[in-house]
N, C-alpha and C positions, 0 to 999 in steps of 0.2 A: 504494499499500500504506499502511496506517495505521502511525504511528510505534510503536516498541516501548513508549513510555510510555502511549500511548492503549490499547495491547493490554493492558498490565499493568493498567491501570484496568478494562478490560472483564473480564479474568480475575478480578480481585479481587471485582467485582460478581457474577460468576458464583458464586463460592465463597460469598458472603454469601447469595445467593439459595438455593443448595443447602441450606445449614445452616438457614436461616429456614424454608424451605418444608417440609422433613422434619420439623423440630421441630413446627411448626404442625399438620402431619398426624398426627404421632405414629406414623409409620411411613415405610418407604422405605429406601433404601441410600445414605446420604450419602457413605460412604468410597469406594464404588465409582464414585461420580459425580465426586467430588473429583479422582481420578487422571486424569480425561480433560479437564480444564479447557482446558490450553494447546493441546490438539489441536483442540478445538472453537472455541476462540478464533481459531486461525489459519484454520479453514475458514470460519467465519461472519463473523468481523470483520476478518480479516487479508488479505482480497482473494483468497484461494485459490479458493473456490467462486464460481461464477457463480450468482447467485440475486438475487431481488427480492422483498422481503416484500409489496410492493404487488401483485405478480402471481405468487401462489404456484403457479399452474398453468401458467406460461409453459413451453412445450414444450422450449425449449432450455436450461432451468436445469440446472445440475448437481444430482445427487441425493445425499442423505446417509442412511445407514441406521445406526441405533444397534442393532447386533445383540445386544449385551449389554444387553437391554431394561430390566434392573432399574436401570441408570444413567440412567433417563428424566429424573430431576431435572436433570441437566446439559444434556440436549437441550432441556428446557423453558426453563432459564435462557438458553441461547444464542438460542432463538427469541424469547423476550421482549426479550432485549438488543438484538436487531437489528429489533424492531418487528413480529413476526408477530401478536402479541396484547399487551394491556396488562400491565405487570409485576405489577400487584396481583392479576391472575388466578393467579399462581403460588401464592398462599396457599389456593387451593381444591383443591390436590393431594390426590388420593385421596378427595375428598368426593363424596357421592351427587350425580349429575347433573353432575359437573365433567367436561369433556373431558380434563382432565389425569389420566388413569388411572395406576394403578401401573406399568404398562408402556405404551409408546407405542401408540396406536390411530389408524391413518391415516383412519379413517372419521369421527373425531370431532374431531380437531385440525388445523387449518390448518398446513402446514409439515412435518407427519410424513409420510414417504414410504413407511414400511412399518411394519406391526404386528408387533412383535417381543417377545420374552420367552421363548419356547420355544428354548433356547440351541443354537446350531449352525446355524440356519437362515438367518441374515441374509446371509451370503456368497453362498449359492445363490441367494437373492432378488435380490441385487445383480447377480450374474452374468447373471440373466434380463433385468433391466432394461438392463444394459450391451450385451447382444446385440440387444436391441430397438432401441437407438440405431443400431446397424449397419444393421438392417433398414429402420429409418425414414429412414436417410441424415442422422441428426443427430450433432453432435460433442460432446454433453455427456459428463461424466465421472460415474462413481459411486463415491462414497467409503463404505466400510463399517468401522466400529469393532467389533472382536471382542475378547473378553477372552481372557487366557491360560488361564484355567480352562476356558473355553468351547472351547479348542483341543483338549480331550480328546475332543470329539465327532467321530465318523467323518465326519459330512456336511461339516465344514469341509474335509477332505482330499479328499472327492469334488468339491467345488466347485474346489478348487485344481487338481486334475487336468484337469477340463473347461475351466477358464479358460486353462490353458496350451496344451491341444490346439487351441483356437479362436483362440489368439493375441489374447486380449481386452485391448487396450491401454488401454482407457478405464476399467478397473476397478482401483481402489487400495483395498487392505486395510490397515488400521492395527491392529496388535495392541497392546492396552493391557497391557503386560507389567509388572504391579504384584507379581507373585510370590505372590498370595494368592487362594484361592478358598473359598467357604464358610467353614469354621472351621479351615483349616490352610494351610500353604504349599503352593504347587503342586508343589514339589520332593518334598513328603511324600505328596500325594494321588496324583500321577502323575509319578514321577521320569523317565520316558522321554520327557517332553515336550521336553527338551533333546536336541540342540543345534537351536534353533529356526532360526537363520540357515541352517544347512546344510540343514535339512529343506526350507525354502521354495526354497532354490536347486536342491535335487534335483528339486522339482516344476517347475522351469524358470520361477520367478518372478524378476523383478528385486527385489533386496533391499537395504534400508538399515536400519541399526541406529542409534537415536539416544537421546539424553536427552530424554525426553517432557516434561520440565518446563523445558527450555531453549527459550525462545520463538524465538530466532534460529535454532537448529537445527531446530526444528519447520518453520519458514518455509522454511529452505533445503532440507529434505527434500522439501516439497511443490512447490518450485521445480524441483527435479531431476526430479520425476515428469513435468514438462511436456516434457522432452527424451526421454523413452523412447517408442518406438513398437512396436506389435505384440507387447507382452509384458505380462502382468498384473504388478502391482507390490505389493509389501508394505513397509510401515514398521514395523519393531519398535520401538515406543516404550518405553523403560524408565521406569517411573513409580513413584510411591509411593502406596499406597492411604491415602486420608485426607489427601493433601497439603495443607498449609496449616494444619492444626490439630495441635499437637504431641502430644497424647496419642492421637490417632488413628494418627499415624505410628509410633508405638512398635510394635515387632514383635509382641508379645503382643496388643496392642489391635487391630491390623490383622485378626486372626482373630476376635477376640471381637466386634468391632463390625460384622461383616458383616450387613447387614440391620437394624441397630439404629439408630434415630434418637437424637439427643442430647436430653437433658432441657433444659429451659428455662435452668437454671443453667449446664449445660455449653455450651449454645448461646451464652449471654452471653460466656463465657470465649473460645470459638471466634471469635466476631465481633470481639472485641477483638484477638486474635492476627492475624486476617486484615486488619483495618484498614479 
């Protein structure tokens, strides 16, 4: 496993890439991407996922699905950081003919396992892939990041029921619990979303709740995943939308900046803060 120092450097570079590519594109969702950085750092650079950028079609690789597809810049930053494609390609985000589309497209970019963006569907897709592993007698795991706002979708809970019924132990869902969706807090848009821990437990999932920006806690949660058998698992990662950029972390700004890229002047300040 990589050292915490090297993972912190990886995460810092991811944040720089997210801010830079969305500002260059003039569109995208930087704040929704920044909240997922430590999760993706653990998966791609922390030794959690079994993957090889030189063999992206390796049948025994673990799979990752970014169900909240608007956070594609975070996925692209992780893929570039681990060598799936050159980092300078990040600057083509959302440009005509670029494979780095506004939402991940598995048919156009190496390393993308699922085309996502229509919210609520990624967990079902992941469940299908996880069941395919059982049929094919392979031992890979499927990791799916969903948003807390996305959890308003009924299809999330249909997938949760089916995964428990079939005891799909190689399916791991990570809820990016940053508390905001679109232009307001999740508690305002859908107050009944809580209690999340109890809801997932009621669906017979193994549940962990962690600080999603504490890299040690994130790694420990993924380590614990390895010891659970025959039961789907969910990690509720409490995060901050816009993490790493002070004015994005502000409560009012978290709602205002959903889907809003930074200006070049704002990006310069953000990069200074990120380091």
